[in-house]
N, C-alpha and C positions, 0 to 999 in steps of 0.2 A: 535274464538275458533275452534279447529280442531275437526273433527268427521269422520264418515264413512257413506257410502250410505245405504239407507234402503234395497236395494237389497242384499248387503253383510250381513246385520244383519239377514235377513230372511233365509239366507242359513245356519245359525248356527243350530246345532243339537238340542239345547234346545228349539228352536222355530219351531220345525218340524210341529206342528199341526196348525200353523197360516196360514190363507188363504188370498189371495189378492182378494178383491171383486170388486174394481174399481180403475182406474188410474194407470194401470200397466206401462204406459210410463213414469210415474214420479218416478219410484223406484230408480232412481239415485240421488234423492234429498238427501242432506247430513244431517244426524242426529247428533246433538251435545249434546242433553240432552233429558230427558223423563219427561213428566208432566201428571197430572191426573185431569180430569174435573168431578166434582160431584156437581157443582153449576152452575146455569144458567148464571150468570154475569162473564164470564171468560175473558172479554176484557183486564182487567188490569194485568192478571196473565200469559198470554202466551207470548212466545218470539220466534223469528226466529230460525229455526233449530230444534225445539222441535218435538218429536213424542208424540202426545197427546192420552192418553187412557181414555176410559169412558165406563160405563155400560149403559149410556143413561138415568139414573134415573132422572137427573135434567130436562130433556126435554121429558120425556116419553109420556106426554099428549099434547105436542105442536109440531105438525109436521111442522108448519111454521118455528119454531125455528130450527128444524133439517135441513130443507131445506136451511136456511140462514147460517147454521154453516160452510158448505164447502167453499163457497165464502169468508167468513170472515177469516177462517184459511189459505186459499190460499193467501189472501191479506197480512196477517201477516207473510207470508213466512215460515209456519210450514212445517215439513218434511212429515207428514202424520197423519192419524187418525186411532186409533185402537178401535174397538167396540166389546162388548160382547152382541149380540142382543137378545138372546132368553129369558133372564131373565126379562128385563123391556121393551125391544123393540121387537115387534112381527116380524118386518122385516124392510127393508129399503124402503123408498119412491122411486118411479121411478125418480122423479126430482132430488133427492139426488145423485143417481147413474149416471144419465146423466150429472149432473153438474161436478161431480168428473172426469168423462171420458173427458169432454170438457176441463177441467183445468189441466188434467194430475195430479190430486191430489190423491195420494194413500189412499184407505180405506182398512184396514186389519181387519179380523175377528179372534178373538182368542177364543179357545174352552172354554166350561163351567168349565172344571176341572182346568183351569189355573187361578191362583190368580195374583194380580198385582205384588207381589214380585217375582213370577215365571217368569214374563216378564221383570221387571225392572232390577233385579239383573244381569242377563247375558248381557243385552243390555248395561247398564252402565259400566260393567266390560270390555266389548269389546271396548266401546268408550274410556275408560280410558287407556287401553293398547295401543289403536291406537294413542291416543294423546301423550303418553309417547314415542312411537316409532318415531312419527313425530318430537317431540321436540329433541329427540336424533339425528335424521337425520339433523335437522337444526343446532344443536350445532356442529355436526361433520363438516357440510358444512362451518359454520362460522370459526371454528378453522383451517380448511384446507386452506381457503382463506386468513386468517390473517397470517398464517405461511408463505405462499408464498409472501405476501406483505412485511412482516418483513424481511425475509431472502433473498428474491430474487428481490423484487420490480420490477417485470416483468409482463407487461400486457399480453404478449403471454401465460405465464404460468397460469395467472388468467383465461383467456378465455378457455384454455384447461381444467382446473379444473371445471369451471362452466358447460362446455359442458358435462363433464363426470357425473356431479351431476344431471343435468336435462335430460340427455340422448338425447340431441338435439344440433345441432350446434349453436354457438353464435358468435357475433362479437361486437367490440366497435367502435363507430364512434364519431368524434368531431362535433361541430356545423356547420362546413362547409362540412359535409358528407364525410370527409376523414376517411378511415378505419385505425384505429390505431392498432388494433389487431383482429385476426380472427381464429376460429377453423375450418373454412370451407376449406377443401382440394380441389384440382382440381377435384377429383372424385365426391365429394359431390356437388360441383358447377355444374358439368355436369349433375348429377342426378336431381338437382333443375331445371336446364334448360329443361330437358325432362318433368318433372312434370308440369312445367309452360305451355309447348306446349300442354300437354294433358288436359289443362284447370283446373288443380288443383290450389287452392289458397295457395300460399306460402308467403303471407304477414306476416312479423315477428311480434311477440309480442315485443313492443318497450317500454322500461322503461327509464325515464330521469335520468341522472347522475347529481345530484344537490349538490352544496356546496355554503354556504353563500348566500342562496336564489337565486343563479344564476344557470341556466341550462348550464352545460359545455359540454354535449354530450349525447349519448344514448347507452344503452346496448340492443342489438337486439337478439332475440331467434327465430329460424325457427323451427316450429313444423313439421318437415318432418318424424320423427320417431314415432310420437304419440303426442296427446294433452298433454300439461303440466297441472299439477294439482296445487292446492293452495299451497302445500308445495314447488313446483318448483318456483312459483311466489315469495314466501318468500325468497327462496334461491337467486333468481335474484335480489330482492330488497336489500338483505344484500350485495350482490356482488356490487351493484351500490354505496353503502355507502363506501365500501372499495376502489373501483375504484376512487371515488371522492377524497379520500385522496391522491392517486397517482396524480390525475389531479392537485390538489392544489400544491403539491410539484413541479410538472413540471412547473406550472405557476409561482411559486416563482423563480425557476432557470431561466426560460425564461425571467422574468422581470429583474433579475439581469444582465443577458447577454445583454438584450436590453438596459439597462441603460448604460453599458460600450460602447456599439455600438453607442448610441446617443452622448455620451461624445466625442468619437473619431470623429464622423461626425461633431460635433460642431467645433472642432479644425480644421478639414479638410476644412470646408466651410468658416471658418473665416480667413484662410490663416496664422494661427499662427504657423504651422509647415513648416519650410523652407527647410528641408532636404528631398529630394525625396526618398532616401533609407530608411529613418526612416518611412516615410509614407507607403511605400510598405511593410516594415517589420511588422509594427503594424497592417496593414490591414490583413495580413496573420493569425493573431490570430483569426480573425473572418471568415476565409476562403474567404476573399474578394480579388479579383484580380484587382488591380488598374493600371495594365499595359495595359489597354485597353483605347479606346476613349470613354469618358463619357459626357453626357449632364445632367445638373441638372433640375429636375422637382420639383416644389413646389406646394403642395396642400393646399389650404386654405378652410377648411370646417367649415361652420357656421350653428349651429343648431338654428332653429327658434322656436322650441318647444321641451321640454324634455318629451313630451307625447309619448315616444317610448318604446315598451315592452323590459324589461331587461336593460333599460338605466335610471340611477337615477342621474347622475352628468356628468360634462364635461369630466372628465377623462375616464369614461366608454364610452362616446360618441366618443372621439378621438381614443380610442383603437379599437372600432368597425370600424371606418373609416380606421384606419391603417391596420386592418385585411383584409378589402376589397382590399386595394391597394396591400398588400403583396400577396394575392391569385392571383391577376391579373398579376403581374409581374412574378410570379413563373411559369407562363405558358410557358415562353421562357427563363427564367434565373433561374437556379437551386439554385444559391447562390446570391440572390438579395441584393443590397446595399440600405437599406431603414431605416429610423429612424424618430423620432419625435424631432423637434427643436422648443421649445416654443409651439405655437399653430399651427405650420406648420407640415405637413408630407412631408419629403424630400426624393426623390429617385434619385439615380444615374443611368441613363439609358444607357446601352451599345449600342452605335449607330449601330455597325455592326450587332449585333443580331436582333435589331429592323428592319434593312433593309431586313434581310432574311424573316421576318414575314410579313412586310407591303409594303415596296417600296424600290427601289434602291436609291432614293433620301432621304438623312438623314432627311431633314426638313419635308418632307411629312410623313416619318415614325414616327417622333416625334409627329406630329400633329394627325396622325391617331391613335396612341396608346393612346394619351391623351384624344381624343374624345371617344375612346372605354372605357377608364377608367371612364370618366364622365357618360357614359351610364350605366356602372355597378352600379354606385351610384344611378342613376335614377331608376334602377330596385328595389331598396330597398323600394321605395315609402314612403320615410320619408320626414318630413318637414325640409329639409336641403338644403342649397345653397353651391355649390362647385365651386371654381375658381382655375384655373391652370395656372401657369407661367412657361415658359420653357426657359432655357439659352442655349447659343451656345455650341457645343461639343468641348472638348479639349482632346488632347492625352497625356498631361503631368499632373499628379496628383497635381502638385503645382498650376496649373491654374483652378482647380475645384472651388476654391473660386471665380474666375471671373464668371464662369457659374452660381454659386449660386447668386451672386450680380445681374446678368442679369435676372435670373428667378424671383428674388424678385422684381426687378424694373418693369419687365413686369407685374407681378401680381398686384403691387401697382397702376401702371399707368392705366392698363386695367380697373380697377374698376371705374375710373373716365372718361377715354377717350373712352372706348369700353364697355359700360355698358351692351350691348346686347350679348356680347361674353364672355363665361366663360373659354375659352382656348385661350391663347395668347403666341406667340413665340416672343422672344426678338427682332429679326431682323424685325418683322412686325410692330414694334412701329413707325418706320419711324422717323419723326422729333421729336416725343415725347420722344425719347431716351435722349434728352437734358434736360428733365424735372426733373432729379433726385435731383438736388440741385438748388434752386431758390435764387439768390443773391438779393442785394438791388435794382439793376437795374430791375430785374424781378418784384419785388414788386411795384416799381414805375410805370412800364409799365401797370400793372393791375390797379393800382390806377387811373392813368390818363384816362384809357378807360372806365372801368365799374363802378367806384365809383359814378359818377353822377346818374347812374341808381339805384344803391343800396340806395343812399340817398333819391331819389324820392319815391321809394317803401316804405321806412320807414316813410317818411313824409306824404304821401298820402294814406298809407295802401293799396297799389296796388300790383300787381304781374307782373310787366313788365319784371323783370329778368327771371321769370319762362316762360313767353311768348317767350322771346329771346332764351332760351334754347330749347324750343319746336320748334322754327323756324329752328334752326340748326339741331336738331334731325330729322326734317321732310324735310331736304334739301331745305328749302325755300318755301315749298309748303303750301300756306296759307290755302287751304281747309283742308289739313291734320292737320294743327295747330288748326283750329277751332273744328275739330272732336275730337282731342286728349284732348283739354281743355274744351270741352263741352260748347263752346261759339258760337255766331252767326258769320257767315263769315265776315260780315261788321265790327263786333267788333274786330276781329283778324286783319283786315286791318288797323283799327284805331289805335290799340295798336302798330303795327309795325311802323306806321308813327310817333307815339309819341316817340318811342324808337330812331328812326333815328334823330329826332329833339333834344332830350335830349343829345344824345351822339355826335351830330353834325357829323354824318356819313351817307354814302349812301350804304346800304347793297347790292345794285346791282353793286357797285364798287368792283372788286376782291380784291384790297389791303385793303380797309376798312373792307370788310367782313372777310378776313383772320386775320387781327389784332384783331377784336372783338371776333372772335371764339377762337383764341389762348388765349386771355386774360381771356375769360370765363372759358376755360379748365384749365388754370393755377390757377384761383381762386378756382375752384372745387378741384384741386389737392392739393392745400395748405390746404383747409378745411379738 
């Protein structure tokens, strides 16, 4: 409920004889209603914002009750206490006055000739008129903002209108702190800079823009022209509701455009479009320039837990990951080529632009950008694993599908062969580039080498296969194997000896060692 300050009420002609006895610093408390106390048990009957009047009759013989009254009313957030002391109260206790002063709780004294009706009628009339004006102002603000949204759908006009209504500059920002609209002119910004240097606090009042239980951005108001009141807060809150509608419309349009971009990206990376001119022409619909040299980067983001603020399902998760990638690439590419294909985030990286930012060597640039992107995800501090595969660059858009295949292969193989690395470039796969399709000969090769060990583990309920993998991961260092598997050093030696006997190999022999390691990696890759 809206009201007016006790200070403003006491300035009225009808209340000229009323005196402030204590708590003058609290006169800016807001009065929303008037109440009367003529019974001792008032706990259930008073409400925040009330100005309470009493003759003191109910507690005239109980000074302890009178002393307890002020702390109680302050705790209940009343606006003040009005007393007619001379009829039933000879005076005020010193403790009562001191308490009121300490709490900045106003005590006012009204003269003997004034009745309750003399006090209540003008006060309620003033409050009612004030509330009517406030509601009228809010209705005007709401109608003005709705008119702009319906007829113009323009955030710049919205912030200008809101700034005019609350008499302070405002701006709208998205969740990435990008300013979407602002009423702050260069002159105002310069003044804000001066105020900040002078030590003035210009921290904005910040209200969330919420739609469908999601925070989409913020409306910020800088109180440089004066403190905003409750009416202004209501205006800002109504503005956030209207802005949320605009955000939803923008989001719908953005999702539609993103869908068409993703569809085109699917066709491009699958190689289904064979005409270069058709590719270039269709790309222009999205302001994409495919006449550059591009390398495909694939992001595979896996969420380990959905216990993430604002994330309720996989679609919301992948969209958040997409936004991080988009913001990162936009730092050097104004019209980035990025989309979602299945569970992957796919980016076409302009090699020459990357070289300007990172290194003259394209491969080093691709890896530096990818590692930088990986660190951006790490900054989120989410329970998420991110793997990145990078294909070779091609200057013909027809061959983008080849770079996509390479990036996908690098991503897939790296999970098995390079489990400690989350960024892998296709050319760094080396011999493992041959692992894309395993034929019958490959399966036979695996079977002949590692099958005896698998059968032994199943029969004896042992873990020699795990020991063998640890042996290769530790580069044949038995001590590290024992530490990694939490077993005794001699136990590790015994297991390696068993493995060599079962497989009929010598792991100190380079050929035997290579065959076993490749077979093991092939098995993991097939799994």
